[in-house]
C-alpha positions, 0 to 999 in steps of 0.5 A: 500499499502506498499513500499519497497526500498533495499539497500547494494548490490554489489561485494564482494569475494567468502567468504565474506559477505554482509548485504542487507537493505530492508526499508518499508514504507506505510501501515506497521501497517497491519499484513505481511511478508517479504520475500527475493528473488534473481534471477539469470540470466537465472533462475526462481525467487527463495526464500530464506527466509521470516519473519513475522513482528509480531513474528519474526519468520524466514524460510530459504531456504536449499540454504541458510539456515546456510549461511544467517540469515533475521531479522528485526527492528520495530523501523526503519521498515527495514529488513535485509539480513546477507549473510556470506560465500558467493559463486559465485552461490549466484550471483543474483538480490536479492529483497525483497518482502512483503505479507499480512499476517504474514506467512513467508513460502510463497515461491511463488512469484506471492503471494506477493503484494509488491516488492522493486526495487532490489539490485545486488549482485555479488560473485567473485570466 
């Protein structure tokens, strides 16, 4: 079992930046990957980026590549999502999720076993 807790959401103006955190606890000694997803009202949950915990290799969806950056710190068992140049269309609830392999390109939500509770990000235009 892996428990995930997101934090860092809030209200930011368009063009601004925000950093989200995803703290992992439990069976974090097993190889796994962490993905960040987001879900806007009335839309499907969308994969935006993933990181392999063991290698640190990253993967980004086209919609955020160049603006968002994912990283992790082994000591704190925490994954970060740095979001820059935010746009109104980035407004959504952001979730982190853990997948029980080291593959950072798993984009389907149903393939993830563990989820955080989500954190709201609102970008005002």
